[in-house]
N, C-alpha and C positions, 0 to 999 in steps of 0.2 A: 769192349763198351767204350762207346764214345763221350768222354767226359769235357766238359767245358767249364771254364773259371770265368765268371762276369765279376771281376774285380771293378770298385770302385770306394768312394768315400761315402756315399748313398746319406749324403746329412742335407735333405733327408730323400729317400726311396722316392723317387716319382712314378707318376702314370708314363711316361715315357720309358723309364728304366722298365715297368712292368712290362710294356709292350714289347721289349727287345727280351725279356725272358719268356713269356709266352710264345712268341714266333721263334724263339732258340730251343723249344722244347719239342719243335717239327725236325729239328736238324739234329739234334745230339740226346744220347740216352738218359745223362743227368747234369743237370747245372747246377755248379755251385755260384752263390751268390756271396763274393767274398768280400768282406768291409775291411779294406786297408786302413794303415794309420799313415796319413801324409803329413810328414813334419813340417812342410810348410803353411797347412793349414789348422787352424783353430777350431775346433768341432762346435756345431750348434745344438747338436745334441748325443746325448750319450751313444756310445758305440752298443751298449747293452740293451738300450731302451729300443734302437734302430732293430737290432737282430730279432727282437721279440716282436716287433710290429709286422717285419717281413715275412718272419714265420708264421704270424698268423695269416697272412695275405695268403701264403701257398701251403697253409695246413691241410689241402685235398688233394696236393699234388706232390705226392712221394719223389718224383725225380727232379726235384727242387729243395736244394740243402741250402742253408746259410751260417757263415762262419764268421770270425773275425780272424785276421793275421797281421804280424808284424814282419817287415823285412821286405826283401824283395817278391815281386809278383812272380817271375819265373820261376824261382825258387819254390813258392809255395805250390805252384802249378805242378812242378816236379813231384813234390810231396804227396801230392793228393792223386796222383797219377792222372791229372788233366792234360790232353794232349794239345788243348783247344782255348784260344781265349776270346770270350765273345763281347764285342763292342758295339756301342750304338753310336750311330752320327748323325748329327743333324744338319750339320752345315759342312762348308768348305774349311772353316778355320778348325772345327771339330778334326777333318781329315789329315791337315798338316801336322796337328799335337799328335793324334792316335798313331800317323802312320810312323812318327821319330821313335816313340814308344814302343811300338810294335817291332820296329829294327832292334832296338836296345835289347828287346826280350828275348828275340831269337837269338842274338850274340849270346847271351847268357844261358838260354836253352835251346840248342837248334833244332829238338824235335817240337818246338811249341809254335804252333800255326794260330794267327790271328783272323777270325773270322768278323767281317763289319757287317752289321744291318742299317740300312737305313731307314730311320725314324719316320713312323707313319707322320704324314703332313698334319694332321691336325694334332700333334703332339709336338712339334718341332720346334715350337716357342719355347717350349718348357724347360728351365734350368732350376736345379738345386739351389743355386746362388739367388735367383728371383725369388723363388718360395719362400727361402728365409726372411729376405728382406721384407715381403708383404706380410708373414707372419710373425717376424720380429715386432712390428708396428701395430699388430693388431688387427691385420686385413685376414679375410676368409680365402684359405687354399685350398677346400674342399674339391674344388675340381680338379686340383694337381696332383692329388697323393691318393693312393688307394687304403687310407686310413683316415682316423681322425686323430689331427694332433690336438694336444692341450694347449690351452690360452698362454700365451708367452709369459714367462716370469720376470717380474720388474715393472 
């Protein structure tokens, strides 16, 4: 069985992420959307809330599951018998960053292959960072995420 891990902070999970997962289901038997804990980032939305929202998006897709993890992505992939990492690329800056991570993951887990999907053009400008800023200041983000985000607190 071809199991892929789609790791990220997903803060929030965007329509670009959704596109990568949907396209990935044509390549893999099972995709685990893995919400990692990035020690250099302060979360905007709680992990538990995001897991529930993503699970709801994929409620009719049994080949997609959602989990939180701590530690190295390559180690988590090994624990889940995932031999592939699925990553989306919006631009060359993403490639430079993701290529470095892919090499490090391969060093930690030599059996792990990273598969890059180029983001669909209409979604390439979407980033979680931009969505958080729009949402934080009360802007409408409905076109960028596959679920309804509650009004910001404060």
